[in-house]
Structure formats: structure tokens, C-alpha cells
C-alpha positions as CSV (number, residue, x, y, z in Angstrom):
1,M,109.4,74.9,72.1
2,I,107.1,75.8,75.0
3,D,105.1,78.9,74.0
4,L,103.5,81.6,76.2
5,A,100.1,80.1,75.8
6,A,101.3,76.7,77.2
7,K,102.9,78.5,80.2
8,V,99.7,80.4,80.9
9,R,97.6,77.3,80.7
10,F,99.9,75.5,83.1
11,L,100.0,78.4,85.6
12,S,96.3,78.8,85.5
13,D,95.8,75.3,86.9
14,A,95.6,75.3,90.8
15,G,97.3,71.8,90.7
16,S,100.5,73.3,89.3
17,Y,101.6,74.9,92.5
18,P,103.8,73.2,95.1
19,H,101.6,74.6,97.9
20,A,97.9,73.8,98.3
21,A,96.0,76.1,96.1
22,S,92.2,75.7,95.7
23,F,92.0,78.3,92.9
24,V,94.0,80.4,90.5
25,E,92.9,83.8,89.1
26,A,94.9,84.8,86.0
27,R,95.3,88.5,85.1
28,E,96.9,89.8,82.0
29,T,98.7,93.2,81.8
30,H,100.7,94.8,79.0
31,M,104.0,93.3,80.1
32,S,103.1,90.2,82.2
33,W,100.7,87.6,83.4
34,V,99.9,87.5,87.2
35,F,98.5,84.4,88.8
36,L,96.7,84.8,92.1
37,T,96.1,82.1,94.6
38,E,94.6,82.4,98.1
39,D,97.8,83.8,99.6
40,R,100.4,84.1,96.8
41,A,100.9,86.0,93.6
42,Y,103.2,84.8,90.8
43,K,104.2,87.2,88.0
44,L,105.4,85.9,84.6
45,K,106.9,88.4,82.3
46,K,105.8,88.3,78.7
47,P,108.5,87.7,76.0
48,V,107.9,91.2,74.6
49,R,110.1,94.0,73.3
50,Y,109.0,97.7,73.2
51,P,111.1,100.8,72.7
52,F,111.2,101.2,76.5
53,L,111.9,97.6,77.6
54,D,113.1,94.3,76.4
55,F,111.9,91.0,77.9
56,S,112.4,89.1,74.7
57,T,115.0,86.5,75.9
58,L,115.0,84.1,78.8
59,G,118.1,85.7,80.1
60,R,116.6,89.1,80.2
61,R,113.4,87.9,81.8
62,R,115.4,86.2,84.5
63,F,117.5,89.3,85.1
64,F,114.5,91.6,85.4
65,C,112.7,89.1,87.7
66,E,115.8,89.3,90.0
67,E,115.8,93.1,89.7
68,E,112.1,93.2,90.6
69,L,112.8,91.2,93.7
70,R,115.9,93.2,94.7
71,L,114.3,96.6,94.1
72,N,110.9,95.9,95.7
73,R,112.5,94.5,98.8
74,R,113.6,98.0,99.6
75,L,110.0,99.0,100.5
76,A,108.2,95.7,100.7
77,A,110.6,93.1,102.0
78,D,107.8,91.1,103.7
79,T,106.0,90.7,100.4
80,Y,108.6,89.8,97.8
81,C,109.6,86.2,98.4
82,S,111.7,84.7,95.6
83,V,112.3,84.1,91.9
84,I,111.1,80.6,90.9
85,P,112.1,78.8,87.7
86,L,109.4,77.4,85.6
87,R,110.9,74.1,84.3
88,C,110.3,71.7,81.5
89,T,111.2,68.0,81.5
90,K,112.2,65.9,78.5
91,D,108.7,64.8,77.8
92,G,107.6,68.4,77.5
93,S,105.7,68.7,80.8
94,L,106.0,71.9,82.9
95,N,106.6,72.0,86.7
96,L,107.6,74.3,89.5
97,S,109.3,71.6,91.5
98,G,112.8,71.8,90.1
99,R,112.8,69.1,87.5
100,G,114.2,69.8,84.0
101,R,115.5,72.9,82.3
102,A,114.3,76.4,83.1
103,V,112.0,77.8,80.4
104,D,111.0,80.9,82.3
105,F,111.0,82.6,85.7
106,L,108.3,83.8,88.1
107,V,108.4,86.5,90.8
108,E,106.7,85.0,93.9
109,M,105.0,87.4,96.2
110,K,102.7,87.2,99.2
111,R,99.2,88.4,98.2
112,L,98.3,91.6,99.9
113,P,94.7,92.5,100.8
114,R,93.3,94.7,98.1
115,A,91.3,96.6,100.7
116,D,94.5,97.9,102.3
117,S,95.7,99.7,99.1
118,L,95.6,103.5,99.3
119,D,93.3,103.9,96.3
120,V,90.7,101.6,97.7
121,R,90.9,103.3,101.1
122,L,90.6,106.7,99.6
123,R,87.5,105.7,97.6
124,E,85.9,104.3,100.8
125,G,86.9,107.3,102.9
126,V,88.8,105.4,105.5
127,V,92.2,107.1,105.2
128,T,93.4,109.4,108.0
129,E,95.9,112.3,108.0
130,G,98.0,110.1,110.2
131,D,98.0,107.3,107.6
132,I,99.3,109.8,105.0
133,R,101.9,111.2,107.3
134,N,103.2,107.7,107.8
135,V,103.4,107.2,104.1
136,G,105.4,110.4,103.9
137,K,107.7,109.3,106.7
138,L,108.2,105.9,105.1
139,M,109.2,107.5,101.7
140,A,111.3,110.2,103.4
141,G,113.3,107.5,105.2
142,F,113.6,105.6,101.9
143,Y,114.9,108.7,100.1
144,S,117.3,109.7,102.8
145,G,118.8,106.3,102.8
146,S,119.3,106.4,99.0
147,R,122.7,107.3,97.6
148,P,122.4,110.8,96.1
149,E,122.9,110.4,92.3
150,V,125.4,113.2,91.8
151,D,127.4,111.5,89.1
152,D,124.4,110.5,86.9
153,G,121.8,112.9,88.1
154,N,121.8,114.3,84.6
155,L,119.8,111.1,83.7
156,Y,116.9,112.8,85.4
157,L,117.0,115.9,83.3
158,E,117.6,113.8,80.2
159,S,114.6,111.7,81.0
160,L,112.4,114.8,81.5
161,I,113.5,116.1,78.1
162,R,113.0,112.8,76.3
163,E,109.7,112.0,77.9
164,Q,108.2,115.5,77.4
165,A,109.1,115.2,73.7
166,V,107.3,111.8,73.6
167,N,104.3,113.4,75.4
168,R,104.0,116.0,72.6
169,A,104.5,113.4,69.9
170,I,101.6,111.2,71.2
171,L,99.2,113.7,72.7
172,G,99.5,116.0,69.6
173,Q,98.2,113.3,67.2
174,P,94.8,114.4,66.0
175,M,93.8,110.7,65.4
176,L,93.9,110.1,69.1
177,G,91.3,112.7,69.8
178,V,92.8,115.0,72.5
179,S,95.2,117.2,70.6
180,D,92.8,120.2,70.9
181,A,93.1,120.1,74.7
182,A,96.7,118.9,74.9
183,L,98.6,121.2,72.5
184,P,98.0,124.5,74.5
185,V,99.0,122.8,77.7
186,L,102.1,121.2,76.0
187,D,103.1,124.6,74.6
188,V,103.1,126.2,78.1
189,A,104.7,123.2,79.7
190,D,107.6,123.5,77.2
191,I,108.0,127.2,77.9
192,R,108.1,126.5,81.7
193,F,110.5,123.7,81.3
194,T,112.9,125.8,79.3
195,Q,112.7,128.5,82.0
196,L,113.2,126.0,84.9
197,I,116.1,124.0,83.5
198,P,118.7,126.0,85.5
199,S,116.7,125.4,88.7
200,I,116.5,121.6,88.0
201,K,120.3,121.6,87.2
202,A,120.9,123.3,90.5
203,R,119.0,120.5,92.3
204,I,121.1,117.9,90.5
205,K,124.3,119.7,91.5
206,A,123.0,119.9,95.2
207,A,122.6,116.1,95.2
208,R,118.8,116.2,95.5
209,I,118.3,113.5,93.0
210,V,118.0,109.8,94.1
211,E,117.1,106.4,92.8
212,G,113.4,106.2,93.8
213,H,110.5,103.9,93.2
214,G,109.6,104.9,89.7
215,D,105.9,104.3,89.7
216,L,104.5,105.7,92.9
217,R,100.7,105.4,92.5
218,P,98.0,105.0,95.2
219,E,97.4,101.4,94.2
220,H,101.0,100.5,95.0
221,V,100.8,101.9,98.6
222,H,99.4,99.5,101.2
223,I,98.3,100.9,104.5
224,G,98.7,97.6,106.3
225,T,101.0,96.4,109.1
226,P,103.7,96.9,108.1
227,M,103.1,99.6,105.6
228,Q,104.5,98.6,102.2
229,V,105.0,100.1,98.8
230,I,105.1,97.6,95.9
231,D,105.5,97.4,92.1
232,C,108.6,99.5,91.7
233,L,109.6,100.1,88.1
234,E,112.3,97.6,87.4
235,F,113.0,97.7,83.7
236,D,114.7,101.1,83.3
237,R,116.9,102.5,86.0
238,S,117.0,105.9,84.3
239,L,113.2,106.2,85.1
240,R,113.9,105.6,88.8
241,I,116.4,108.5,88.9
242,I,114.2,111.2,90.3
243,D,113.7,114.2,92.5
244,P,111.9,112.9,95.6
245,Y,109.6,115.9,95.5
246,D,108.6,115.0,91.9
247,E,107.7,111.5,93.0
248,I,105.8,112.4,96.1
249,N,104.1,115.3,94.4
250,Y,102.9,112.8,91.7
251,L,101.5,110.5,94.3
252,G,99.6,113.4,95.8
253,L,98.2,114.3,92.4
254,E,97.0,110.8,91.7
255,C,95.2,111.0,95.1
256,A,93.7,114.3,94.0
257,M,92.4,112.5,90.9
258,L,90.6,110.2,93.3
259,G,89.0,113.2,95.0
260,A,91.5,113.5,97.9
261,R,93.1,116.9,97.3
262,W,94.1,117.1,100.9
263,V,96.7,114.3,100.6
264,R,99.3,116.1,98.6
265,P,100.2,118.9,101.1
266,V,100.4,116.4,103.9
267,L,102.8,114.3,101.9
268,L,104.9,117.3,100.9
269,D,105.1,118.6,104.4
270,S,106.1,115.2,105.7
271,L,108.9,115.0,103.1
272,M,110.1,118.5,103.9
273,A,110.3,117.8,107.6
274,R,112.7,114.9,107.0
275,L,114.6,115.9,103.8
276,G,114.4,119.7,103.6
277,G,115.3,121.3,100.2
278,R,111.8,121.7,98.9
279,P,111.8,123.1,95.4
280,D,109.9,126.4,94.7
281,D,106.3,126.3,93.6
282,E,107.2,126.9,89.9
283,V,109.3,123.7,89.8
284,L,106.7,121.7,91.7
285,A,104.0,122.9,89.3
286,F,106.1,121.8,86.3
287,Y,106.8,118.5,87.9
288,G,103.0,118.0,88.4
289,A,102.1,119.1,84.8
290,F,104.7,116.8,83.3
291,R,103.5,113.8,85.3
292,M,99.9,114.4,84.4
293,L,100.8,114.8,80.7
294,L,102.8,111.5,80.9
295,R,99.8,109.8,82.4
296,A,97.5,111.1,79.7
297,R,100.0,109.8,77.1
298,L,100.0,106.3,78.8
299,C,96.2,106.3,78.7
300,L,96.2,106.9,74.9
301,A,98.9,104.2,74.4
302,H,96.1,101.7,75.0
303,L,94.6,102.9,71.7
304,L,97.7,101.7,69.9
305,D,97.4,98.1,71.1
306,P,96.8,95.4,68.5
307,V,93.5,94.7,70.4
308,V,92.0,97.8,72.0
309,R,89.9,97.3,75.2
310,E,87.6,100.0,76.5
311,S,88.3,102.3,73.6
312,E,86.0,105.0,74.8
313,R,87.5,105.1,78.3
314,W,91.1,106.1,77.4
315,P,90.5,109.4,75.6
316,R,88.1,110.5,78.4
317,L,90.7,109.6,81.1
318,A,93.5,111.3,79.1
319,R,91.5,114.5,79.0
320,S,91.1,114.4,82.7
321,Y,94.8,114.2,83.1
322,I,95.4,117.0,80.6
323,A,93.0,119.2,82.6
324,A,95.0,118.4,85.8
325,A,98.2,119.4,84.0
326,E,96.6,122.6,82.9
327,G,95.5,123.2,86.5
328,E,99.1,122.7,87.7
329,L,100.5,125.2,85.3
330,S,97.9,127.7,86.2
331,L,98.7,127.6,89.9
332,V,101.7,129.9,89.6
333,S,100.9,132.2,86.6
334,P,98.1,133.3,84.3
335,P,95.9,130.5,83.0
336,V,97.4,128.2,80.4
337,R,95.2,129.2,77.5
338,T,96.0,132.9,78.1
339,L,99.7,132.1,78.0
340,S,99.2,129.9,74.9
341,R,97.3,132.7,73.0
342,S,100.0,135.2,74.0
343,R,102.7,132.9,72.6
344,A,100.7,132.4,69.4
345,G,100.4,136.1,68.9
346,A,104.1,136.8,69.7
């Protein structure tokens, strides 16, 4: 039995690769190991099972590697190369040269310059309005080419309901240290959500919902030639079923968290010019608050890991996202805490 540690050791050796690699940098994430050479990146999915994904079998890992390749070629065809089997010979030695039985699978990608990612460019102040308009045009073309999800658009509403319930369950836990800030915002978000369900259902009925990217963050947007968007969410299709304005609004909010508040209106205007059908401000504000609460929850999820890294960082970052959610909800009505007190006194 070849365990994960043996695979990581093999793939961390520059001599393991069929092309000439002078070094390998191994990076671990929650769900994978990524091995970086001079011009390539290889992703190995961990044999893990969580409530939201299952990579526990070889067959499932192969399937999701193939899904990752297929889905990411929609917006980054030049980057996603192939799925490569990691094989083991009878004597127990591993190889990438096609000898022996497959014991795992890797997604092979071209390595993109980190300096071209949108988050880096924003921090360095080298992003232009034209760059952002081009991002908006790229995503608008992507959405307009996606088949409207009329039949299963309700997956989007179901996902909002389910994920907002999980937001409350996690952010409201006193032991995680942010419930005092989160609960008033969650209360108002829930009220708004209930009020806006008819509007969201109307957008579903009007075929405004598509299969999108699923994880549209600045670090996944590369302002190179050609412009590319990488790291699509591959493990749950229901989380890719989305209102394009929700997804683009979220990208704009993440840019605002980096200090670039000007990006969001440019993105939304670019989308409106191509797609039309912009939701009203109340719906956009709820979308933004929901995504910021979700990001706060994902920050706190790090505190539930068996081994917690940077334990002081995650509550602090979660609070910044909760504050952003409060700001979104306060854009279109009285401040969140005023509404929350009114509700408590009702």
C-alpha cells in the first residue's frame, strides 16, 4: 500500500519528473498537495472526506481531476494541460512514465507568474480600469455562453438557504470568538433573505442563473496574455450554479478587502453592458453580505483543523469579513445594529 506520505516524498524530488526540473517546491492545502517546478504545477488531491467533498477513493480522485481539467479549460485553456497517472511498479517504486498500476492522479498545469495575479497587482497598484473592464468582458462572455440553468436553478436558492444556515451555525459559536459581532449581522441577513426570496425566484424563472466559476477571487484572476481565470470549484456542481451578478459582486468585494473599492462598480458595469438584467440594490447587498459571512465562516474553519496554524489570524480576518457584511446590509437601509435592536424589541 502506497500511502500519501510516500507519494509526497516522491513528488517532492525533482528527479521524479519526465521533464528536466532543477527544483520542486511542495505546498500543502486543505484538500491537496501542489508541486511547483520552474514552469509546471502538479496537483495531487488528498484522500480526504468532508461533509462537502469526497476524495477518499482512487476513482473519485481521478474523476475530480478530470473535472478540474474540463471545467478550468473554460477560462484557462492555455494553462490546464492534462491529467497524469502516478504509477507504481511491482517492486513498489513510483513513476510518472507510464509503468505499473495507477495509484493516484495529478492535474498538470503550466505555472503562471504570481506577479500577474489580480491580488498581487492590486497590492502593487499596477491595475488599470482597462484591466478590470477586460476581466468584466471576459466573465460576461463566459456567462453569456453558459446554458441558463432554468431546470435546476433552484439549486442556487437551495444552496443559499443551506449555506446561510451553516454560516449561522459556525459564526454563532461563542468558542470561536466572533459571535458578538456576527449574530446581529446574521439576524438582519436572515430577515433580508426572507424578504428577497421572491426576487431571487424571479431571477431563476427568468433564466438568470448559470453554471459559473464557483470560487472567483482576485488570486484566481491572471492579468496576463491571454487573461485567464483559474482554480474553478470542481467538487460540487451545485456551488457553481449561481447568479453571475452574485459571483462578480463577490470578486469586487474581495478587491475592496484589498483596498480597491473602485473595482466593483467597474466590474458590475461591464457585466451589465453585456448581460443586462442587473438585480436591484437590495438583492446585490444581500448577495454581498452572504458571501462575506461565508468567507468569515471559512476563516474560522481553520480553527477546527486537527493542527491549527496561525490561530490568532483567523478570528481577526473573520471579523473583517463580518464588518464587510454589515457594511453591505447597511447600504440600502438603516444600520444593521439598529435593525437588530428593533427586531429584539419587537
